[in-house]
N, C-alpha and C positions, 0 to 999 in steps of 0.2 A: 443599162445597156443590151442591148440585144445585136445578135449577128444570125443571120439567115443564109440559107445555100437553097437553089433551089436544083434538086435533081432531076431526074429524067419524069417520073410523076408525083413526086414527094418532095414537100417542102420542109426544111427542117430550121428550127429557130432555137438559137439557146439563149439564155438569159441571166442577167445576173442585176442585183441590185440593192446598194447599201442605203441605210438611213441612219442618220446619228441626231441624237436630242441630248440634253444634259444629264437625262436620267434612263435613257434606252439606246441599245443599238441592235439593228436588225440586218439582216443579210440574208436576202432571197436569191433561190437558183431556179430556174426552169428550162424542159427541155419540151419542146412541141413538134409533131408533126399532123401534116396534113396532106393526106395521100387522095389523089384523083383517081376515078372511077368512069367508068360509063360515058366516055367522051367527056369528061370534066361537069357530068349533069349530078354525079355524086362524089362528096367528100368525107372522109372519114379523119376524124381530128384523134390522136393520142397526146394526153398533156401529162407533165408530171412536174410538181414544184414544189420547193423546199424553203422552208426558213429556220434559221438559227439566231435566235434574240437572247440578249442578254438585258435583265432590269435592274437598275441599282439605283436606289433613292435613297442618298444619305439623307434628307431632310425628315425621311420617317425614323430615321435610328439604325437603318440595318448596318451588319457589318460584313454582309458578304452578297455576292451578284446573285441572283436568281436566272437560270437559264429557262428558255421554252422553245422547244423544237415542234416544228409542224411538216407534215407530209402530206402531199394532197396528189390524188390521179381520178383524171377524166377520160371519158371516150365519149365522143359525139358523132352525130352524122349529119350532114346536109343534104337535101335534094332538090334538084330543081323540078318541079311538076309539068311546067310550060314556060312559056317565055316570060309570063307575068308571075309567076307564083312559085314560093319554095317553102319546104317546111324543115325545122330543125329539131334533133333530139340529143340529148345528150345526158348522161350521169356520171356523178362526182362522188369519191370518198376520201374523207380525210381525215387523218389521226394526229392529235398533236399530245405533247407532254411537257411538263415541268411547270413553272409559274403560271397558272390560267387566271388568277385574279387580276381585278385592278386595284393597285396601291393607292388611287385617290378615292376610290369609292368605300364609303363607311356605312356602318348600320348603326342606327339609333335603338336601345334596347331599354328597358328596365329588367333589374335585376332585383326582386321581389324579397327574395332568401337576405340579399345582402344591405339594402338600403332603399327601404320602400319608396315610391315616388322619383328618386334620381336617377338622369338618364346617361347610360355609358355609350361611348361611340367604339364599337368593334371595326378592325378591319375586316373586307371581305373574304372567304375563306371558301373558294372553288376548289373541287375535285383537281387533283395534280394531271388526270387525262381526260381526254377530250375526244370521243369519235363523232363523227358528222357525214350525213348523205344527203344529197340533193339531186332532183331529178327536175331536166328544164325542157319542156315543149312549147315550140312557136312556129307560126306561120307568117308570111308577109306576101302580100297581094299587091301590084301596081294597077291602079285604075286608071289606064291611058289616057280615057276620056275627060276626067277629072281633074288630071295632073297632080294626081295623088296616091298615096298608097295606104294600107293599114296593114298594121303589125300587131298580131295579137301573139299573147303568151301564158305560161302557166307555170308556176315554180313550185314543187314541195322541197320541203326541209325539216329534216330531224337529225336532233343531237343527244348525246347521251346524257346532258344536262337536264334533259326531260322536255326541251323546246321543239314543237312541231308546227310548221307553218305552212300554209296554202296563199299564195298570192297569184292573182290574173290579170294582167295588164293589157289594157286596149290604147293604141295609140294612132292618130290619124296624121299623115306628113303631107302637108299642104302647100304646093308651089304655087306661089303668088308672084308673077312678072317674073324677071331674070333672076333677079337678086335676094329675094325675099323667098325663105320657106317657114310654116307655121305648124308647130305640133303639139295640138290640144292633145290632153290623154286623160285617161281615168285607171286607177288603181284601186284593185278590192284585196285588202289583206286579213 
């Protein structure tokens, strides 16, 4: 559920989401603002999101519920360069704490000192805190003569679990007739 209001130059949106499964309840809250500058050719985005989750898997024999909380913040800018070209950049930071592991993911191992050749399955055991940062850069250019557009983006991601990734994406958006759009894409990760 979202509620949005347009002030003079600022659009403010608040949101709430709730997801329920037999072993998981998640509540999400968000607050986003978009402020226009430069005759609406420049937009500044400020965003905040929070999740409050509760994991309860009785099939695994747990007797307590396991909480997880996450807070994410983002700042971004979108700039129109001309009537056919725009560029965007944003950076986001998130921090979560609580039960970060996947209760359904198990690790098989042998414990040679206990019983050689016997495999044991252990539950996943991740640290209880996670920090993450992401940088996103994108450009979009309309090719009017071809009735198409190219969308290119780069994303950098790093977290405190030791994961670092780089993703480059290229997308061609081709209008064919009045009712058909084809979007071939390529992605390098």
